[in-house]
N, C-alpha and C positions, 0 to 999 in steps of 0.2 A: 504494500500500500504506500502510495506517495503521500508524504506529510509535509506541508508547507507552513511556515510561520506566517505567511501572508494571507492564509485563509483560516477561518474559524472552523475547527473540527469539533463536532458534537456527537456524543454517544447518547442515544435517547430511545425511549419506548413509545411508539406511536399510539399505543393503547392507554397511555397514562396522560391525563389532562394536564398535570403539572409540566410534563415533558413537552407537550405540544405548545404550551404557553411559553416555555423557555425557548423553544425554537423560534417562536414569533419575536421574542425580545432579541434573539441573535441577529435577526435581520436589521435591527436598529444599529448594530455595531458595524456590520459589513454585509455586502451582497455575496461575497465569496465564502460560501459555507460548504464544508465537507460533511454531509449528513451521513451518519452511521447508525441506522435504525437497528436496534439490537435483535429484534425477532426475525428480521429478513436478511441481515448481512452477517456472515460469520467473521467476527472481529478477530484480528490477529493477536497472538500473544505479545508480539513486539509493540503493537499499539497500546495494549494495556501497560506494558512495562514503561513506555514513554510517559503515559499519564501518571503512573505511580511515582516515577522518578521526578517528574516535574512538580507533582503535588507534594513530594517528600512525605509520603504516607506508606504505612504498612498496607499491603493488599487487603488484609482482613478488615481494615477500616472502611473499605469501599463495598463491603458485602451487606446486602439487605438481610439482616438477621430475622426478619419477620417472614421471609419467603418460606413456603412449606417444604421445599427441597432442603433448605438450610436446616430447618427444625428437625427433619427426619434423618438426614444423612451426615450433617456436618457439625452441628452444635456440640460443643465440648471437645472438639478435636483440634489439633494444631497441625499445620502443614508448612512445608518449605515454600519459599517464594515461587519457585517453579511450579509446584503443585497447585498453588492458588491461581496462577496464570492459566494452567491447564483446566482447572475447574471452571473458571470464568469463561474460558473459550468454549467449553462444552455446555455450560449452563449460564448463558449471558443474562438471564433474568435475575441472577443472584447479585448483579451489579447495582449499586445505588445509582440510579440514573436520574438526570443526565449528568454527564461529565463534559466539560467544554475546555478547549485549549485555543489560545490565540496569541500570536506574537511572543511565544516562549513562556506564556503564563497559563496556568490551568486552575480550574475551580470545580468543586463539587457543587452542583446547583440544587441545594435543598429547597429553595424557592425560585420561581421563575426569574426574579430580579437579580439573583446572585450572579447571573451571567454578565451583568453590567459591570462587575468588578474587573472584567477583561478589557473594558473600553479605555 
């Protein structure tokens, strides 16, 4: 996947209203948006690693702990960084979405307006 600091890259879930609103706010920052919709695009482990490194966060901090898959299969377990990337690649709904990156800055968008921190 080509990643450019001149375009805003967003990982989002089209079925989540907060994510759709965040995408709308993204258009106020730039028209060059690299949309990575989690349920229809298989995100690369490299892209996750770039986000984690830019956010300076442990991959586990990006996990949606309310997700049923997490509750059933992951809760209480620890994994290596590579294992987290592999898990997120195979189960992208585990990712707290949306994540956005622009001009070498990244943000976890807990609210739609959080994306404006990239402007």
